[in-house]
N, CA, C and O atoms as CSV, one atom per row, in Angstrom:
chain,resi,resn,atom,element,x,y,z
A,1,MET,N,N,34.032,84.164,36.151
A,1,MET,CA,C,33.478,84.182,37.490
A,1,MET,C,C,34.537,83.730,38.498
A,1,MET,O,O,35.312,82.807,38.251
A,2,ALA,N,N,34.538,84.399,39.613
A,2,ALA,CA,C,35.485,84.063,40.663
A,2,ALA,C,C,34.931,82.942,41.530
A,2,ALA,O,O,33.748,82.931,41.870
A,3,VAL,N,N,35.786,82.015,41.877
A,3,VAL,CA,C,35.400,80.924,42.767
A,3,VAL,C,C,35.540,81.429,44.195
A,3,VAL,O,O,36.637,81.762,44.642
A,4,LEU,N,N,34.415,81.483,44.911
A,4,LEU,CA,C,34.402,81.976,46.294
A,4,LEU,C,C,34.751,80.890,47.298
A,4,LEU,O,O,35.309,81.165,48.360
A,5,TRP,N,N,34.412,79.636,46.946
A,5,TRP,CA,C,34.651,78.503,47.844
A,5,TRP,C,C,34.605,77.231,47.034
A,5,TRP,O,O,33.832,77.121,46.082
A,6,LYS,N,N,35.429,76.269,47.405
A,6,LYS,CA,C,35.344,74.934,46.819
A,6,LYS,C,C,35.838,73.925,47.837
A,6,LYS,O,O,36.697,74.225,48.666
A,7,ASP,N,N,35.287,72.735,47.762
A,7,ASP,CA,C,35.651,71.664,48.679
A,7,ASP,C,C,35.161,70.355,48.087
A,7,ASP,O,O,34.524,70.334,47.034
A,8,ARG,N,N,35.460,69.280,48.766
A,8,ARG,CA,C,34.999,67.943,48.399
A,8,ARG,C,C,34.201,67.353,49.559
A,8,ARG,O,O,34.376,67.738,50.715
A,9,LYS,N,N,33.331,66.421,49.228
A,9,LYS,CA,C,32.677,65.621,50.259
A,9,LYS,C,C,33.764,64.798,50.940
A,9,LYS,O,O,34.660,64.273,50.280
A,10,ARG,N,N,33.680,64.691,52.242
A,10,ARG,CA,C,34.729,64.016,53.004
A,10,ARG,C,C,34.211,62.773,53.718
A,10,ARG,O,O,33.048,62.696,54.114
A,11,ILE,N,N,35.101,61.816,53.867
A,11,ILE,CA,C,34.826,60.613,54.653
A,11,ILE,C,C,35.836,60.611,55.787
A,11,ILE,O,O,37.044,60.612,55.549
A,12,CYS,N,N,35.344,60.607,57.022
A,12,CYS,CA,C,36.196,60.693,58.215
A,12,CYS,C,C,37.137,61.895,58.131
A,12,CYS,O,O,38.287,61.827,58.566
A,13,GLY,N,N,36.635,62.993,57.566
A,13,GLY,CA,C,37.413,64.214,57.484
A,13,GLY,C,C,38.390,64.269,56.322
A,13,GLY,O,O,39.046,65.291,56.122
A,14,LEU,N,N,38.502,63.194,55.552
A,14,LEU,CA,C,39.457,63.145,54.440
A,14,LEU,C,C,38.744,63.317,53.095
A,14,LEU,O,O,37.705,62.696,52.870
A,15,PRO,N,N,39.289,64.156,52.192
A,15,PRO,CA,C,38.638,64.413,50.895
A,15,PRO,C,C,38.935,63.316,49.874
A,15,PRO,O,O,39.646,63.550,48.897
A,16,ILE,N,N,38.389,62.119,50.101
A,16,ILE,CA,C,38.708,60.974,49.237
A,16,ILE,C,C,37.528,60.554,48.366
A,16,ILE,O,O,37.504,59.429,47.866
A,17,THR,N,N,36.561,61.426,48.178
A,17,THR,CA,C,35.417,61.108,47.339
A,17,THR,C,C,35.516,61.865,46.016
A,17,THR,O,O,36.397,62.704,45.830
A,18,PHE,N,N,34.608,61.557,45.113
A,18,PHE,CA,C,34.567,62.204,43.804
A,18,PHE,C,C,33.404,63.173,43.694
A,18,PHE,O,O,32.906,63.435,42.599
A,19,THR,N,N,32.970,63.707,44.836
A,19,THR,CA,C,31.931,64.735,44.855
A,19,THR,C,C,32.594,66.062,45.210
A,19,THR,O,O,33.203,66.207,46.270
A,20,LYS,N,N,32.461,67.027,44.299
A,20,LYS,CA,C,33.092,68.338,44.488
A,20,LYS,C,C,32.023,69.421,44.531
A,20,LYS,O,O,31.018,69.346,43.824
A,21,TYR,N,N,32.250,70.425,45.367
A,21,TYR,CA,C,31.344,71.565,45.493
A,21,TYR,C,C,32.114,72.830,45.131
A,21,TYR,O,O,33.282,72.980,45.491
A,22,ARG,N,N,31.443,73.748,44.408
A,22,ARG,CA,C,32.073,75.011,44.018
A,22,ARG,C,C,31.038,76.121,44.055
A,22,ARG,O,O,29.967,76.001,43.461
A,23,LEU,N,N,31.361,77.203,44.757
A,23,LEU,CA,C,30.483,78.363,44.857
A,23,LEU,C,C,31.093,79.502,44.073
A,23,LEU,O,O,32.237,79.892,44.306
A,24,GLU,N,N,30.316,80.037,43.135
A,24,GLU,CA,C,30.717,81.216,42.379
A,24,GLU,C,C,29.750,82.340,42.727
A,24,GLU,O,O,28.882,82.162,43.581
A,25,ASP,N,N,29.882,83.475,42.090
A,25,ASP,CA,C,29.091,84.654,42.440
A,25,ASP,C,C,27.586,84.403,42.426
A,25,ASP,O,O,26.892,84.811,43.357
A,26,GLU,N,N,27.071,83.748,41.403
A,26,GLU,CA,C,25.628,83.589,41.238
A,26,GLU,C,C,25.140,82.152,41.344
A,26,GLU,O,O,23.934,81.915,41.411
A,27,ARG,N,N,26.060,81.189,41.360
A,27,ARG,CA,C,25.664,79.788,41.256
A,27,ARG,C,C,26.463,78.896,42.201
A,27,ARG,O,O,27.576,79.217,42.618
A,28,LEU,N,N,25.835,77.752,42.519
A,28,LEU,CA,C,26.491,76.691,43.271
A,28,LEU,C,C,26.537,75.466,42.358
A,28,LEU,O,O,25.517,75.084,41.784
A,29,TYR,N,N,27.701,74.857,42.222
A,29,TYR,CA,C,27.884,73.691,41.370
A,29,TYR,C,C,28.217,72.485,42.225
A,29,TYR,O,O,28.995,72.575,43.175
A,30,VAL,N,N,27.610,71.337,41.872
A,30,VAL,CA,C,27.917,70.067,42.511
A,30,VAL,C,C,28.304,69.107,41.401
A,30,VAL,O,O,27.505,68.828,40.506
A,31,THR,N,N,29.536,68.599,41.458
A,31,THR,CA,C,30.043,67.673,40.454
A,31,THR,C,C,30.259,66.330,41.121
A,31,THR,O,O,30.941,66.237,42.142
A,32,LYS,N,N,29.668,65.275,40.536
A,32,LYS,CA,C,29.767,63.931,41.107
A,32,LYS,C,C,30.285,62.965,40.051
A,32,LYS,O,O,29.951,63.070,38.871
A,33,GLY,N,N,31.109,62.022,40.500
A,33,GLY,CA,C,31.517,60.930,39.641
A,33,GLY,C,C,32.973,60.965,39.215
A,33,GLY,O,O,33.643,61.994,39.301
A,34,LEU,N,N,33.452,59.803,38.749
A,34,LEU,CA,C,34.811,59.657,38.245
A,34,LEU,C,C,34.766,59.295,36.768
A,34,LEU,O,O,35.268,60.045,35.931
A,35,LEU,N,N,34.175,58.162,36.444
A,35,LEU,CA,C,34.086,57.742,35.046
A,35,LEU,C,C,32.926,58.422,34.325
A,35,LEU,O,O,33.053,58.820,33.167
A,36,ARG,N,N,31.811,58.551,35.006
A,36,ARG,CA,C,30.652,59.278,34.476
A,36,ARG,C,C,30.430,60.471,35.387
A,36,ARG,O,O,30.004,60.313,36.531
A,37,THR,N,N,30.714,61.647,34.893
A,37,THR,CA,C,30.637,62.862,35.702
A,37,THR,C,C,29.331,63.594,35.419
A,37,THR,O,O,28.947,63.785,34.265
A,38,VAL,N,N,28.657,63.999,36.487
A,38,VAL,CA,C,27.424,64.780,36.388
A,38,VAL,C,C,27.639,66.066,37.171
A,38,VAL,O,O,28.035,66.030,38.336
A,39,GLU,N,N,27.377,67.203,36.531
A,39,GLU,CA,C,27.497,68.491,37.213
A,39,GLU,C,C,26.125,69.143,37.297
A,39,GLU,O,O,25.468,69.359,36.279
A,40,ASP,N,N,25.696,69.454,38.519
A,40,ASP,CA,C,24.429,70.134,38.751
A,40,ASP,C,C,24.718,71.573,39.137
A,40,ASP,O,O,25.706,71.866,39.810
A,41,GLU,N,N,23.843,72.461,38.703
A,41,GLU,CA,C,24.009,73.888,38.947
A,41,GLU,C,C,22.730,74.422,39.571
A,41,GLU,O,O,21.629,74.097,39.127
A,42,THR,N,N,22.882,75.245,40.603
A,42,THR,CA,C,21.738,75.867,41.263
A,42,THR,C,C,21.969,77.365,41.337
A,42,THR,O,O,23.023,77.820,41.783
A,43,LEU,N,N,20.977,78.131,40.897
A,43,LEU,CA,C,21.041,79.585,41.022
A,43,LEU,C,C,20.778,79.955,42.478
A,43,LEU,O,O,19.820,79.468,43.077
A,44,LEU,N,N,21.608,80.801,43.044
A,44,LEU,CA,C,21.512,81.105,44.470
A,44,LEU,C,C,20.220,81.800,44.847
A,44,LEU,O,O,19.705,81.573,45.942
A,45,TYR,N,N,19.674,82.643,43.973
A,45,TYR,CA,C,18.456,83.367,44.349
A,45,TYR,C,C,17.249,82.434,44.454
A,45,TYR,O,O,16.216,82.836,44.990
A,46,ARG,N,N,17.354,81.204,43.957
A,46,ARG,CA,C,16.256,80.241,44.038
A,46,ARG,C,C,16.239,79.443,45.343
A,46,ARG,O,O,15.351,78.614,45.545
A,47,VAL,N,N,17.200,79.679,46.222
A,47,VAL,CA,C,17.259,78.967,47.503
A,47,VAL,C,C,16.275,79.610,48.471
A,47,VAL,O,O,16.317,80.818,48.703
A,48,LEU,N,N,15.391,78.794,49.031
A,48,LEU,CA,C,14.363,79.269,49.957
A,48,LEU,C,C,14.823,79.237,51.408
A,48,LEU,O,O,14.530,80.150,52.181
A,49,ASP,N,N,15.542,78.186,51.773
A,49,ASP,CA,C,15.912,77.991,53.172
A,49,ASP,C,C,17.238,77.249,53.218
A,49,ASP,O,O,17.579,76.501,52.302
A,50,ILE,N,N,17.974,77.463,54.288
A,50,ILE,CA,C,19.277,76.827,54.452
A,50,ILE,C,C,19.388,76.334,55.884
A,50,ILE,O,O,19.007,77.037,56.819
A,51,SER,N,N,19.914,75.118,56.056
A,51,SER,CA,C,20.097,74.580,57.403
A,51,SER,C,C,21.407,73.798,57.467
A,51,SER,O,O,21.998,73.454,56.443
A,52,LEU,N,N,21.841,73.529,58.690
A,52,LEU,CA,C,23.104,72.835,58.932
A,52,LEU,C,C,22.837,71.621,59.803
A,52,LEU,O,O,22.167,71.722,60.831
A,53,GLU,N,N,23.361,70.474,59.390
A,53,GLU,CA,C,23.223,69.243,60.169
A,53,GLU,C,C,24.612,68.767,60.573
A,53,GLU,O,O,25.515,68.679,59.741
A,54,ARG,N,N,24.774,68.459,61.870
A,54,ARG,CA,C,26.058,67.948,62.360
A,54,ARG,C,C,25.800,66.885,63.415
A,54,ARG,O,O,25.181,67.160,64.442
A,55,THR,N,N,26.273,65.678,63.164
A,55,THR,CA,C,26.185,64.618,64.157
A,55,THR,C,C,27.414,64.695,65.062
A,55,THR,O,O,28.314,65.503,64.831
A,56,LEU,N,N,27.442,63.864,66.074
A,56,LEU,CA,C,28.605,63.829,66.959
A,56,LEU,C,C,29.857,63.453,66.173
A,56,LEU,O,O,30.913,64.053,66.375
A,57,ALA,N,N,29.755,62.465,65.276
A,57,ALA,CA,C,30.904,62.064,64.461
A,57,ALA,C,C,31.351,63.214,63.556
A,57,ALA,O,O,32.548,63.430,63.365
A,58,ASP,N,N,30.381,63.952,62.999
A,58,ASP,CA,C,30.721,65.110,62.173
A,58,ASP,C,C,31.519,66.128,62.975
A,58,ASP,O,O,32.496,66.688,62.479
A,59,LYS,N,N,31.102,66.367,64.216
A,59,LYS,CA,C,31.806,67.331,65.066
A,59,LYS,C,C,33.218,66.855,65.376
A,59,LYS,O,O,34.153,67.656,65.404
A,60,ILE,N,N,33.375,65.561,65.609
A,60,ILE,CA,C,34.698,64.999,65.893
A,60,ILE,C,C,35.632,65.192,64.697
A,60,ILE,O,O,36.798,65.549,64.867
A,61,PHE,N,N,35.113,64.953,63.478
A,61,PHE,CA,C,35.941,65.066,62.270
A,61,PHE,C,C,35.953,66.470,61.676
A,61,PHE,O,O,36.628,66.705,60.673
A,62,GLY,N,N,35.216,67.411,62.279
A,62,GLY,CA,C,35.242,68.798,61.835
A,62,GLY,C,C,34.516,69.054,60.528
A,62,GLY,O,O,34.930,69.902,59.738
A,63,VAL,N,N,33.420,68.312,60.294
A,63,VAL,CA,C,32.637,68.486,59.068
A,63,VAL,C,C,31.163,68.691,59.412
A,63,VAL,O,O,30.763,68.569,60.570
A,64,GLY,N,N,30.371,69.001,58.405
A,64,GLY,CA,C,28.932,69.150,58.575
A,64,GLY,C,C,28.254,69.100,57.217
A,64,GLY,O,O,28.910,69.187,56.179
A,65,THR,N,N,26.933,68.957,57.233
A,65,THR,CA,C,26.144,68.901,56.005
A,65,THR,C,C,25.223,70.102,55.963
A,65,THR,O,O,24.462,70.351,56.898
A,66,ILE,N,N,25.300,70.846,54.866
A,66,ILE,CA,C,24.449,72.010,54.650
A,66,ILE,C,C,23.320,71.585,53.728
A,66,ILE,O,O,23.563,71.017,52.663
A,67,VAL,N,N,22.088,71.858,54.133
A,67,VAL,CA,C,20.917,71.477,53.340
A,67,VAL,C,C,20.261,72.739,52.794
A,67,VAL,O,O,19.895,73.637,53.552
A,68,LEU,N,N,20.118,72.798,51.478
A,68,LEU,CA,C,19.477,73.933,50.811
A,68,LEU,C,C,18.123,73.484,50.279
A,68,LEU,O,O,18.044,72.504,49.540
A,69,HIS,N,N,17.069,74.183,50.643
A,69,HIS,CA,C,15.733,73.920,50.119
A,69,HIS,C,C,15.502,74.948,49.017
A,69,HIS,O,O,15.534,76.154,49.263
A,70,CYS,N,N,15.269,74.459,47.803
A,70,CYS,CA,C,15.249,75.338,46.630
A,70,CYS,C,C,13.898,75.309,45.923
A,70,CYS,O,O,13.145,74.339,46.017
A,71,ALA,N,N,13.613,76.394,45.217
A,71,ALA,CA,C,12.437,76.472,44.340
A,71,ALA,C,C,12.877,75.991,42.968
A,71,ALA,O,O,12.925,76.761,42.009
A,72,ASP,N,N,13.195,74.713,42.890
A,72,ASP,CA,C,13.738,74.121,41.679
A,72,ASP,C,C,13.088,72.759,41.470
A,72,ASP,O,O,12.988,71.971,42.410
A,73,GLN,N,N,12.653,72.479,40.264
A,73,GLN,CA,C,11.980,71.208,39.985
A,73,GLN,C,C,12.934,70.020,40.094
A,73,GLN,O,O,12.558,68.978,40.631
A,74,THR,N,N,14.166,70.161,39.590
A,74,THR,CA,C,15.081,69.030,39.568
A,74,THR,C,C,15.770,68.785,40.904
A,74,THR,O,O,16.104,67.642,41.216
A,75,HIS,N,N,15.992,69.828,41.703
A,75,HIS,CA,C,16.666,69.685,42.991
A,75,HIS,C,C,15.946,70.489,44.065
A,75,HIS,O,O,16.435,71.543,44.472
A,76,PRO,N,N,14.795,70.013,44.533
A,76,PRO,CA,C,14.096,70.768,45.581
A,76,PRO,C,C,14.875,70.792,46.901
A,76,PRO,O,O,14.697,71.696,47.717
A,77,GLN,N,N,15.736,69.792,47.104
A,77,GLN,CA,C,16.586,69.776,48.290
A,77,GLN,C,C,18.001,69.397,47.845
A,77,GLN,O,O,18.226,68.325,47.283
A,78,LEU,N,N,18.932,70.284,48.106
A,78,LEU,CA,C,20.322,70.061,47.708
A,78,LEU,C,C,21.159,69.929,48.973
A,78,LEU,O,O,21.146,70.811,49.831
A,79,ARG,N,N,21.889,68.817,49.082
A,79,ARG,CA,C,22.699,68.551,50.267
A,79,ARG,C,C,24.169,68.713,49.927
A,79,ARG,O,O,24.680,68.068,49.012
A,80,ILE,N,N,24.840,69.572,50.664
A,80,ILE,CA,C,26.288,69.742,50.552
A,80,ILE,C,C,26.858,68.963,51.729
A,80,ILE,O,O,26.911,69.461,52.854
A,81,GLU,N,N,27.282,67.742,51.455
A,81,GLU,CA,C,27.564,66.787,52.524
A,81,GLU,C,C,29.025,66.790,52.973
A,81,GLU,O,O,29.949,66.865,52.164
A,82,ASN,N,N,29.194,66.707,54.280
A,82,ASN,CA,C,30.484,66.484,54.925
A,82,ASN,C,C,31.589,67.409,54.414
A,82,ASN,O,O,32.595,66.955,53.870
A,83,VAL,N,N,31.383,68.717,54.599
A,83,VAL,CA,C,32.393,69.695,54.201
A,83,VAL,C,C,33.012,70.336,55.441
A,83,VAL,O,O,32.370,70.465,56.483
A,84,ARG,N,N,34.271,70.732,55.302
A,84,ARG,CA,C,34.969,71.409,56.398
A,84,ARG,C,C,34.395,72.798,56.612
A,84,ARG,O,O,33.838,73.399,55.692
A,85,HIS,N,N,34.533,73.303,57.826
A,85,HIS,CA,C,34.106,74.664,58.185
A,85,HIS,C,C,32.653,74.907,57.772
A,85,HIS,O,O,32.330,75.954,57.211
A,86,SER,N,N,31.794,73.949,58.049
A,86,SER,CA,C,30.405,73.994,57.586
A,86,SER,C,C,29.640,75.204,58.131
A,86,SER,O,O,28.775,75.741,57.439
A,87,GLU,N,N,29.936,75.635,59.339
A,87,GLU,CA,C,29.241,76.802,59.904
A,87,GLU,C,C,29.597,78.070,59.130
A,87,GLU,O,O,28.724,78.889,58.845
A,88,LYS,N,N,30.874,78.234,58.792
A,88,LYS,CA,C,31.313,79.403,58.023
A,88,LYS,C,C,30.765,79.361,56.600
A,88,LYS,O,O,30.383,80.392,56.045
A,89,ILE,N,N,30.728,78.181,56.022
A,89,ILE,CA,C,30.217,78.034,54.652
A,89,ILE,C,C,28.718,78.319,54.621
A,89,ILE,O,O,28.234,78.946,53.680
A,90,ARG,N,N,27.970,77.865,55.640
A,90,ARG,CA,C,26.551,78.159,55.717
A,90,ARG,C,C,26.319,79.667,55.790
A,90,ARG,O,O,25.426,80.193,55.126
A,91,ALA,N,N,27.118,80.356,56.592
A,91,ALA,CA,C,26.998,81.812,56.707
A,91,ALA,C,C,27.345,82.498,55.385
A,91,ALA,O,O,26.672,83.449,54.988
A,92,LEU,N,N,28.388,82.026,54.703
A,92,LEU,CA,C,28.767,82.580,53.401
A,92,LEU,C,C,27.656,82.372,52.383
A,92,LEU,O,O,27.305,83.291,51.643
A,93,LEU,N,N,27.103,81.162,52.344
A,93,LEU,CA,C,25.996,80.872,51.423
A,93,LEU,C,C,24.791,81.751,51.720
A,93,LEU,O,O,24.172,82.284,50.800
A,94,SER,N,N,24.457,81.905,52.981
A,94,SER,CA,C,23.312,82.720,53.367
A,94,SER,C,C,23.499,84.166,52.906
A,94,SER,O,O,22.568,84.787,52.395
A,95,GLU,N,N,24.695,84.689,53.090
A,95,GLU,CA,C,25.007,86.055,52.662
A,95,GLU,C,C,24.908,86.194,51.146
A,95,GLU,O,O,24.331,87.161,50.649
A,96,LYS,N,N,25.466,85.238,50.412
A,96,LYS,CA,C,25.439,85.297,48.943
A,96,LYS,C,C,24.016,85.129,48.407
A,96,LYS,O,O,23.655,85.743,47.403
A,97,ILE,N,N,23.211,84.302,49.070
A,97,ILE,CA,C,21.819,84.109,48.657
A,97,ILE,C,C,21.060,85.426,48.778
A,97,ILE,O,O,20.325,85.808,47.867
A,98,GLU,N,N,21.236,86.121,49.900
A,98,GLU,CA,C,20.558,87.410,50.085
A,98,GLU,C,C,21.035,88.443,49.069
A,98,GLU,O,O,20.232,89.220,48.554
A,99,GLU,N,N,22.335,88.459,48.777
A,99,GLU,CA,C,22.863,89.373,47.763
A,99,GLU,C,C,22.250,89.100,46.397
A,99,GLU,O,O,21.886,90.029,45.675
A,100,GLU,N,N,22.138,87.827,46.047
A,100,GLU,CA,C,21.586,87.461,44.738
A,100,GLU,C,C,20.094,87.775,44.656
A,100,GLU,O,O,19.602,88.176,43.602
A,101,ARG,N,N,19.378,87.597,45.754
A,101,ARG,CA,C,17.958,87.962,45.761
A,101,ARG,C,C,17.798,89.456,45.547
A,101,ARG,O,O,16.922,89.887,44.796
A,102,SER,N,N,18.636,90.248,46.200
A,102,SER,CA,C,18.579,91.700,46.038
A,102,SER,C,C,18.945,92.092,44.611
A,102,SER,O,O,18.282,92.934,44.005
A,103,ARG,N,N,19.992,91.487,44.082
A,103,ARG,CA,C,20.445,91.803,42.736
A,103,ARG,C,C,19.404,91.429,41.689
A,103,ARG,O,O,19.179,92.173,40.735
A,104,ALA,N,N,18.770,90.276,41.871
A,104,ALA,CA,C,17.756,89.810,40.928
A,104,ALA,C,C,16.384,90.412,41.220
A,104,ALA,O,O,15.429,90.179,40.479
A,105,ARG,N,N,16.289,91.191,42.306
A,105,ARG,CA,C,15.031,91.820,42.735
A,105,ARG,C,C,13.932,90.785,42.956
A,105,ARG,O,O,12.802,90.940,42.492
A,106,VAL,N,N,14.289,89.744,43.666
A,106,VAL,CA,C,13.347,88.674,43.988
A,106,VAL,C,C,13.167,88.661,45.493
A,106,VAL,O,O,14.137,88.525,46.240
A,107,ALA,N,N,11.937,88.801,45.936
A,107,ALA,CA,C,11.635,88.720,47.366
A,107,ALA,C,C,11.387,87.267,47.736
A,107,ALA,O,O,10.952,86.477,46.898
A,108,GLY,N,N,11.656,86.914,48.969
A,108,GLY,CA,C,11.457,85.543,49.422
A,108,GLY,C,C,10.034,85.071,49.251
A,108,GLY,O,O,9.796,83.900,48.954
A,109,ARG,N,N,9.067,85.988,49.440
A,109,ARG,CA,C,7.662,85.589,49.337
A,109,ARG,C,C,7.286,85.202,47.909
A,109,ARG,O,O,6.359,84.416,47.715
A,110,GLU,N,N,7.988,85.738,46.903
A,110,GLU,CA,C,7.714,85.376,45.517
A,110,GLU,C,C,8.150,83.951,45.225
A,110,GLU,O,O,7.572,83.291,44.362
A,111,MET,N,N,9.159,83.471,45.932
A,111,MET,CA,C,9.696,82.142,45.688
A,111,MET,C,C,8.847,81.052,46.327
A,111,MET,O,O,8.864,79.916,45.853
A,112,TYR,N,N,8.108,81.361,47.385
A,112,TYR,CA,C,7.339,80.320,48.051
A,112,TYR,C,C,6.251,79.758,47.155
A,112,TYR,O,O,5.955,78.566,47.242
A,113,GLY,N,N,5.652,80.555,46.308
A,113,GLY,CA,C,4.652,80.064,45.373
A,113,GLY,C,C,5.247,79.099,44.383
A,113,GLY,O,O,4.579,78.153,43.965
A,114,ALA,N,N,6.495,79.315,43.995
A,114,ALA,CA,C,7.173,78.423,43.057
A,114,ALA,C,C,7.430,77.062,43.672
A,114,ALA,O,O,7.449,76.053,42.967
A,115,ALA,N,N,7.626,77.024,44.979
A,115,ALA,CA,C,7.910,75.766,45.657
A,115,ALA,C,C,6.643,74.972,45.941
A,115,ALA,O,O,6.712,73.752,46.088
A,116,ASN,N,N,5.485,75.628,46.024
A,116,ASN,CA,C,4.232,74.964,46.373
A,116,ASN,C,C,3.235,75.044,45.218
A,116,ASN,O,O,2.159,75.626,45.359
A,117,ASN,N,N,3.590,74.468,44.099
A,117,ASN,CA,C,2.718,74.487,42.941
A,117,ASN,C,C,1.491,73.602,43.102
A,117,ASN,O,O,0.529,73.742,42.347
A,118,ASP,N,N,1.507,72.689,44.079
A,118,ASP,CA,C,0.419,71.740,44.229
A,118,ASP,C,C,-0.629,72.188,45.243
A,118,ASP,O,O,-1.437,71.368,45.678
A,119,LEU,N,N,-0.640,73.445,45.630
A,119,LEU,CA,C,-1.644,73.922,46.582
A,119,LEU,C,C,-3.022,73.930,45.940
A,119,LEU,O,O,-3.176,74.357,44.796
A,120,ASP,N,N,-4.013,73.463,46.669
A,120,ASP,CA,C,-5.390,73.482,46.190
A,120,ASP,C,C,-6.057,74.757,46.665
A,120,ASP,O,O,-6.109,75.020,47.867
A,121,VAL,N,N,-6.563,75.544,45.746
A,121,VAL,CA,C,-7.230,76.791,46.087
A,121,VAL,C,C,-8.630,76.739,45.505
A,121,VAL,O,O,-8.799,76.506,44.308
A,122,ASP,N,N,-9.642,76.956,46.352
A,122,ASP,CA,C,-11.021,76.981,45.886
A,122,ASP,C,C,-11.359,78.389,45.434
A,122,ASP,O,O,-11.250,79.341,46.206
A,123,VAL,N,N,-11.768,78.517,44.183
A,123,VAL,CA,C,-12.102,79.807,43.624
A,123,VAL,C,C,-13.527,79.740,43.086
A,123,VAL,O,O,-13.874,78.812,42.357
A,124,ASP,N,N,-14.346,80.715,43.443
A,124,ASP,CA,C,-15.705,80.797,42.937
A,124,ASP,C,C,-15.678,81.520,41.604
A,124,ASP,O,O,-15.466,82.732,41.550
A,125,VAL,N,N,-15.895,80.766,40.516
A,125,VAL,CA,C,-15.843,81.349,39.181
A,125,VAL,C,C,-17.236,81.672,38.635
A,125,VAL,O,O,-17.365,82.150,37.508
A,126,SER,N,N,-18.283,81.411,39.435
A,126,SER,CA,C,-19.642,81.654,38.963
A,126,SER,C,C,-19.995,83.127,38.965
A,126,SER,O,O,-20.910,83.551,38.259
A,127,GLY,N,N,-19.271,83.912,39.758
A,127,GLY,CA,C,-19.552,85.344,39.833
A,127,GLY,C,C,-20.694,85.673,40.783
A,127,GLY,O,O,-21.011,86.848,40.968
A,128,GLU,N,N,-21.319,84.675,41.389
A,128,GLU,CA,C,-22.406,84.910,42.316
A,128,GLU,C,C,-21.874,85.187,43.707
A,128,GLU,O,O,-20.893,84.581,44.137
A,129,ASP,N,N,-22.515,86.094,44.402
A,129,ASP,CA,C,-22.120,86.437,45.755
A,129,ASP,C,C,-22.791,85.483,46.729
A,129,ASP,O,O,-23.972,85.180,46.566
A,130,ASP,N,N,-22.079,85.005,47.727
A,130,ASP,CA,C,-22.644,84.086,48.716
A,130,ASP,C,C,-23.594,84.788,49.672
A,130,ASP,O,O,-24.469,84.138,50.244
A,131,ASN,N,N,-23.451,86.088,49.862
A,131,ASN,CA,C,-24.300,86.823,50.797
A,131,ASN,C,C,-25.576,87.283,50.076
A,131,ASN,O,O,-25.492,87.847,48.985
A,132,PRO,N,N,-26.780,87.045,50.682
A,132,PRO,CA,C,-28.042,87.477,50.042
A,132,PRO,C,C,-28.260,88.958,50.153
A,132,PRO,O,O,-29.268,89.472,49.668
């Protein structure tokens, strides 16, 4: 798989943390840690919504945080924190997410049910009609 983008979480614009982000064709990887490393993987077609957060300090240092809302039990919200060129990366992610949805033949409306498993639905199972 080709790496489309990679970066690190930054502090004051400098990549001095041990959190790494990597985007490949079908997946986004987040690797955290130095002595104990944890790598999380998210399938792009499972992303429901994407947003960008930038504070004044983020704008000064040229970084931003991309928030992905996913139909995933382990990571319903994935934050790609303090990365350079955050607006371009958000656009790239959005484009790749749509490509993966098309490739996997998954419509956005199919994913919303996966994210809201706790909805209460009243169903009449008696078979009786309410109208006389």
